C-alpha positions as CSV (number, residue, x, y, z in Angstrom):
1,T,8.4,2.7,41.2
2,Y,10.7,3.1,38.3
3,K,9.7,0.8,35.4
4,P,11.9,1.3,32.4
5,R,9.5,-0.2,29.8
6,A,6.4,1.5,31.1
7,M,7.6,4.9,32.3
8,L,5.1,7.7,31.7
9,R,6.0,11.3,32.3
10,I,3.3,14.1,32.1
11,L,4.8,17.3,30.7
12,Q,3.8,20.7,31.9
13,E,3.8,23.4,29.3
14,S,2.7,27.0,29.7
15,G,0.9,26.3,32.9
16,R,-1.3,23.5,31.5
17,Q,-1.0,19.8,31.1
18,A,0.5,18.9,27.8
19,R,-1.3,16.5,25.5
20,W,1.9,14.7,24.6
21,R,3.3,11.9,26.7
22,L,6.6,10.1,26.7
23,V,6.1,6.3,26.5
24,A,9.1,4.0,26.5
25,G,9.1,0.7,24.7
26,V,6.6,1.5,21.9
27,A,7.1,-0.9,19.0
28,R,7.7,0.4,15.5
29,S,5.0,-1.7,13.9
30,F,2.0,0.7,13.4
31,S,1.4,2.2,10.0
32,S,-0.2,5.5,8.8
33,S,-3.5,3.7,8.0
34,T,-4.1,2.7,11.7
35,P,-5.9,5.0,14.2
36,R,-3.7,7.2,16.3
37,A,-2.6,5.6,19.5
38,P,-3.9,7.3,22.7
39,K,-0.4,7.3,24.2
40,R,1.6,9.2,21.6
41,L,5.2,10.1,21.3
42,R,6.4,13.7,21.4
43,P,6.6,15.2,17.9
44,R,10.4,15.5,17.8
45,T,10.6,11.9,18.9
46,V,8.2,10.8,16.1
47,S,10.2,12.6,13.4
48,A,13.6,11.3,14.6
49,Q,12.5,7.7,15.3
50,I,10.0,7.2,12.4
51,P,7.6,4.8,14.0
52,F,5.8,4.2,10.7
53,G,6.6,1.9,7.8
54,H,8.0,-1.0,9.8
55,D,9.8,-3.6,7.6
56,K,8.2,-6.8,8.8
57,Q,10.4,-9.1,6.6
58,Y,13.8,-8.0,7.7
59,D,13.2,-5.7,10.7
60,S,15.4,-3.1,9.0
61,L,16.1,0.0,11.1
62,V,15.4,2.4,8.2
63,P,12.0,2.0,6.5
64,A,12.1,0.2,3.1
65,I,11.2,1.7,-0.3
66,Y,8.3,0.1,-2.1
67,P,8.5,1.0,-5.8
68,S,5.8,-1.4,-6.9
69,S,2.9,0.3,-8.7
70,T,0.4,-2.5,-8.0
71,F,-0.2,-5.3,-5.5
72,L,-1.3,-8.9,-5.7
73,R,-4.9,-10.2,-5.4
74,G,-5.9,-13.5,-4.1
75,H,-8.1,-16.2,-5.7
76,D,-11.2,-14.3,-4.5
77,G,-10.1,-11.2,-6.2
78,K,-9.4,-9.3,-3.0
79,N,-6.0,-7.7,-2.4
80,V,-3.9,-9.9,-0.1
81,S,-2.1,-7.1,1.7
82,G,-5.1,-4.6,1.7
83,K,-3.2,-2.5,-0.8
84,C,-4.5,-2.1,-4.4
85,Y,-2.6,0.5,-6.4
86,S,0.2,3.0,-5.6
87,R,-1.7,6.1,-6.3
88,D,-3.5,5.7,-3.0
89,D,-1.9,2.7,-1.3
90,N,1.9,2.9,-1.6
91,P,3.4,1.8,1.8
92,T,6.3,4.2,1.6
93,V,4.0,7.2,1.0
94,L,1.6,6.0,3.8
95,A,4.5,5.9,6.2
96,A,5.5,9.5,5.4
97,E,1.9,10.7,5.7
98,G,1.7,9.1,9.1
99,T,4.7,10.9,10.4
100,I,3.5,14.3,9.2
101,R,0.0,13.7,10.5
102,E,1.5,13.1,14.0
103,L,3.7,16.2,13.8
104,E,0.6,18.3,13.0
105,F,-1.7,16.7,15.6
106,G,-3.9,15.7,12.7
107,T,-6.3,12.9,11.9
108,D,-5.4,12.2,8.3
109,A,-2.7,13.4,5.8
110,L,-2.4,13.3,2.1
111,L,0.9,13.7,0.2
112,F,1.0,15.2,-3.2
113,S,3.6,15.5,-6.0
114,S,4.3,19.1,-5.1
115,G,3.1,21.9,-2.8
116,M,1.2,23.5,-5.7
117,S,-0.7,20.2,-6.4
118,A,-1.6,20.0,-2.7
119,A,-2.8,23.6,-2.5
120,T,-4.7,23.6,-5.8
121,A,-6.6,20.3,-4.8
122,I,-8.5,22.3,-2.2
123,F,-9.5,25.1,-4.6
124,K,-10.6,22.4,-7.2
125,T,-13.4,21.4,-4.8
126,L,-15.1,24.8,-5.5
127,Y,-18.0,25.2,-7.9
128,P,-18.9,28.2,-10.2
129,G,-20.4,31.0,-8.1
130,D,-18.5,30.0,-4.9
131,Q,-16.7,32.6,-2.8
132,V,-13.3,32.2,-1.3
133,I,-11.1,34.5,0.8
134,I,-7.3,34.6,0.4
135,P,-4.5,36.9,1.7
136,R,-3.2,39.8,-0.4
137,V,0.3,38.8,0.6
138,M,1.0,35.1,-0.2
139,Y,3.1,32.8,-2.3
140,W,3.1,34.4,-5.7
141,A,2.8,31.2,-7.9
142,L,-0.3,30.0,-6.0
143,R,-1.8,33.5,-6.0
144,S,-1.4,33.8,-9.8
145,W,-2.9,30.3,-10.3
146,I,-5.9,31.1,-8.1
147,F,-6.9,34.2,-10.1
148,E,-6.5,32.3,-13.4
149,F,-8.5,29.4,-12.1
150,A,-11.2,31.7,-10.6
151,K,-11.6,33.6,-13.9
152,K,-12.1,30.4,-15.8
153,W,-14.5,28.8,-13.3
154,K,-16.4,32.0,-12.3
155,I,-15.3,31.8,-8.7
156,N,-15.3,35.0,-6.6
157,V,-11.9,35.6,-4.9
158,I,-11.7,38.2,-2.1
159,A,-8.2,39.2,-1.2
160,L,-7.7,40.7,2.3
161,D,-4.8,41.9,4.5
162,F,-4.6,39.4,7.3
163,G,-1.5,40.9,9.0
164,E,-1.5,42.6,12.4
165,P,-3.5,44.5,13.3
166,L,-6.3,42.4,11.8
167,N,-9.1,44.5,10.2
168,E,-12.0,42.5,11.6
169,E,-14.6,44.8,9.9
170,D,-13.3,44.0,6.4
171,L,-13.2,40.3,7.3
172,M,-16.7,40.2,8.6
173,K,-17.9,42.0,5.5
174,A,-16.2,39.4,3.3
175,L,-17.6,36.5,5.5
176,S,-21.1,37.9,5.0
177,K,-20.8,36.7,1.4
178,R,-20.8,33.1,2.7
179,P,-17.4,32.0,1.3
180,K,-16.6,28.3,1.3
181,F,-13.2,28.7,3.1
182,I,-10.5,31.1,4.1
183,W,-7.0,30.5,3.0
184,L,-4.2,31.8,5.3
185,E,-0.5,31.9,4.9
186,T,1.5,32.6,8.0
187,P,4.2,33.8,8.0
188,A,3.3,35.1,4.6
189,N,5.9,35.1,1.8
190,P,7.7,37.5,1.3
191,T,6.8,40.1,4.0
192,W,6.5,37.4,6.7
193,S,3.4,39.0,8.2
194,I,1.6,37.0,10.9
195,S,-2.1,36.1,10.8
196,D,-4.1,35.2,14.0
197,I,-5.0,31.6,13.2
198,S,-7.3,31.2,16.3
199,K,-9.3,34.4,15.8
200,I,-9.7,34.0,12.0
201,S,-10.6,30.3,12.3
202,K,-13.3,31.1,14.8
203,M,-14.7,33.9,12.6
204,A,-14.7,31.5,9.6
205,H,-16.5,28.8,11.6
206,D,-19.1,31.2,12.9
207,A,-19.9,32.1,9.2
208,G,-20.1,28.5,8.1
209,A,-16.7,28.4,6.4
210,F,-13.6,26.4,7.1
211,C,-10.0,27.6,7.4
212,V,-6.9,26.3,5.6
213,V,-3.4,27.4,6.7
214,D,-0.3,27.3,4.6
215,S,2.2,26.7,7.3
216,T,5.2,26.0,5.1
217,V,7.4,28.6,6.6
218,A,6.5,28.0,10.3
219,T,6.6,24.1,10.0
220,P,5.0,21.9,12.7
221,V,8.1,22.6,14.7
222,L,7.1,26.2,15.4
223,T,3.3,26.3,14.9
224,Q,0.5,23.7,14.8
225,P,-2.5,25.4,13.1
226,L,-4.9,22.5,13.8
227,E,-4.4,23.0,17.5
228,L,-5.2,26.7,17.0
229,G,-8.5,26.0,15.3
230,A,-7.7,25.5,11.6
231,D,-9.4,22.7,9.7
232,V,-6.6,21.9,7.3
233,V,-2.9,22.7,7.3
234,M,-0.9,22.7,4.0
235,H,2.9,22.4,3.5
236,S,5.1,22.6,0.5
237,A,7.1,19.6,1.8
238,T,9.7,20.5,-0.7
239,K,10.9,23.1,1.7
240,Y,11.6,22.6,5.4
241,L,10.0,19.2,5.9
242,N,12.4,17.6,3.4
243,G,15.0,20.2,3.9
244,H,17.6,19.0,1.4
245,S,16.5,20.7,-1.9
246,D,16.1,17.3,-3.6
247,V,12.4,16.5,-3.4
248,L,9.2,18.1,-4.8
249,A,6.3,17.3,-2.4
250,G,3.2,18.8,-0.8
251,V,0.9,17.7,2.0
252,L,-2.5,18.4,3.4
253,V,-3.3,17.4,7.0
254,A,-6.9,17.5,8.3
255,N,-8.5,17.7,11.8
256,R,-11.0,15.0,12.9
257,K,-14.1,16.8,11.5
258,M,-12.6,17.6,8.1
259,A,-11.0,14.1,7.8
260,G,-14.5,12.6,8.1
261,S,-16.2,14.9,5.6
262,G,-17.2,14.3,2.0
263,L,-15.0,17.3,1.1
264,W,-11.9,15.5,2.3
265,Q,-12.9,12.4,0.3
266,N,-13.3,14.6,-2.7
267,I,-9.8,16.0,-2.3
268,R,-8.5,12.4,-2.0
269,K,-10.4,11.6,-5.2
270,I,-8.8,14.6,-7.0
271,R,-5.3,13.3,-6.0
272,R,-6.1,9.8,-7.2
273,N,-7.8,10.7,-10.5
274,E,-5.4,13.4,-11.5
275,G,-2.4,11.3,-10.6
276,C,-0.7,14.1,-8.6
277,C,0.7,11.5,-6.2
278,L,4.2,11.3,-4.6
279,S,6.6,8.6,-5.8
280,S,7.8,6.1,-3.3
281,F,11.4,7.2,-3.6
282,D,10.5,10.9,-3.0
283,A,8.4,9.8,0.0
284,W,11.4,7.9,1.4
285,L,13.7,10.9,0.9
286,L,11.0,13.0,2.7
287,Q,11.0,10.6,5.6
288,R,14.8,10.9,5.8
289,G,14.5,14.7,5.9
290,L,11.8,14.6,8.6
291,R,14.3,12.9,10.9
292,T,16.2,16.1,11.4
293,V,13.4,18.7,10.9
294,H,13.3,19.8,14.6
295,L,17.1,20.3,14.7
296,R,17.2,22.1,11.4
297,V,14.3,24.5,11.9
298,R,15.4,25.5,15.4
299,T,18.9,26.2,14.2
300,Q,17.7,28.1,11.1
301,S,15.4,30.2,13.3
302,K,18.2,31.0,15.6
303,Q,20.6,32.0,12.8
304,A,17.9,34.1,11.1
305,M,17.3,36.0,14.3
306,E,21.1,36.8,14.6
307,I,21.1,38.0,11.0
308,A,18.0,40.1,11.5
309,K,19.5,41.7,14.6
310,Q,22.7,42.6,12.7
311,F,20.9,44.2,9.8
312,S,18.5,46.1,12.0
313,Q,21.4,48.1,13.4
314,L,22.2,49.5,9.9
315,D,20.9,52.7,8.5
316,G,19.0,52.5,5.2
317,V,17.8,48.9,5.7
318,Q,14.4,47.8,6.9
319,V,14.4,44.2,8.2
320,L,11.2,42.2,8.0
321,Y,11.4,39.4,10.5
322,P,8.7,38.3,13.0
323,G,11.3,37.8,15.8
324,L,12.2,41.5,16.0
325,P,10.2,43.5,18.6
326,S,9.7,46.3,16.0
327,F,8.0,43.9,13.6
328,P,4.2,44.4,13.3
329,G,2.7,41.2,14.6
330,H,5.7,40.3,16.9
331,E,3.5,39.9,19.9
332,L,1.1,37.6,18.0
333,A,4.1,35.6,16.7
334,K,5.3,35.1,20.3
335,R,2.0,33.6,21.2
336,Q,1.5,31.5,18.1
337,M,5.0,30.3,17.4
338,K,7.4,28.4,19.7
339,Y,11.1,27.6,19.6
340,G,11.7,30.5,17.1
341,Y,10.3,32.7,14.4
342,G,11.4,30.8,11.3
343,G,14.4,30.9,9.0
344,M,13.1,33.5,6.5
345,L,13.6,37.2,6.5
346,S,13.5,40.1,4.0
347,L,15.5,43.2,3.6
348,R,14.2,46.5,2.1
349,F,16.9,48.9,0.9
350,Q,16.5,52.7,1.0
351,G,18.6,52.8,-2.2
352,G,15.8,50.9,-4.1
353,K,16.1,48.2,-6.7
354,E,19.7,49.1,-7.7
355,Q,21.0,48.7,-4.1
356,A,19.0,45.5,-3.5
357,L,20.5,43.9,-6.6
358,A,24.0,45.1,-5.7
359,F,23.6,43.5,-2.3
360,L,22.4,40.2,-3.8
361,N,25.3,40.0,-6.2
362,A,27.8,40.8,-3.5
363,C,26.8,37.7,-1.4
364,K,29.4,34.9,-1.3
365,V,27.8,32.2,0.8
366,F,24.2,32.9,0.0
367,K,23.2,31.5,-3.4
368,N,20.8,33.3,-5.8
369,A,18.1,30.6,-6.2
370,T,14.3,30.2,-5.7
371,S,13.3,28.1,-2.8
372,L,13.6,28.0,1.0
373,G,14.0,25.5,3.9
374,G,17.0,23.6,2.6
375,V,20.4,23.3,4.3
376,E,21.7,25.8,1.8
377,S,21.4,29.6,2.3
378,L,19.5,31.2,-0.5
379,I,18.7,34.8,-1.6
380,E,16.7,36.3,-4.4
381,H,15.2,39.5,-5.7
382,R,11.5,38.5,-5.8
383,A,10.3,41.4,-8.0
384,S,12.7,40.4,-10.8
385,V,11.6,36.7,-10.5
386,E,7.9,37.4,-10.5
387,G,7.9,40.1,-13.3
388,P,5.9,43.3,-13.9
389,S,2.7,41.9,-12.3
390,S,4.5,41.3,-9.0
391,P,3.0,43.0,-5.9
392,V,6.5,42.8,-4.2
393,P,8.3,46.1,-3.9
394,D,11.5,46.2,-6.1
395,D,13.6,47.3,-3.1
396,L,13.1,44.0,-1.3
């Protein structure tokens, strides 16, 4: 019998029952601080409809902004609303956290004032003498910070190549040193190499370590690392999640085991005590951007594929894009990513740095600027940006 307010449709995906169900008539009254409902909306419905941050006073369609830094206490000294101070309790920030948590199939999410502050919070849980494994190819600013931090705090950093084919022998050798965690970035900036999240996470767990994945480029639209076995997923929300080049934000999302750990509470404490919290206005802008993230990322992935195909037909140009069959790791990307291969690609020119810069300066629509994931089309010569210490080839 067709019942409009209680219709339940079980989706079939890749030959198995999907965990997401469509439920009609769900009220927009739950917040990010409440447990996840057993009957959950599909991710793209969550991002478009924003079922978090309900305005109980006026029932406004768009969630309100709460700029207040503090909240009232009653005569007994307890907070009337259950909120204390905006570093941890801002309702606008909690609403954005709830949306991202649902998109990543996570248990808890923490928003930070930037992607760097989110990423570094995890490394700040390390103690002198600890070991950690990172990729050789990764976001340059974080890579540079990690080595500076490690030198000061006497932390041993092991850098490995996590691209396909994975060198399992090297990884096992590194894991034998009992690292605290493995940090992955997939696709990895700027070569867009793909790492096997499932395999590497399992190897990390077998060695007593946990696995963190920087999924900024893939976004939850294309990949859900927690579903593949990772413990924490990190995003520079400045990029695709916001998508309009007008917000600095970062986020960490934890699975159930991690969210209940002392380590996660330590990360929360670092955010609170160091004050690297997102403002209510930026959280509201982020929520606005999340409404269209599924539409944007799918379209950007489609357009990137078309550009990659065009340049792959030219002589003297090597195209680095996971969607091309010739790309190392393409088969893994097909299994690990859905709806596309991301909106980022790199070109390497046979004519070297001079030809690469000439191409950059000849672009009319693409703008020479550092970032990614916005509605604008950007291009840059990474070796020039990063300087002499950059591991990026100057022909890229």
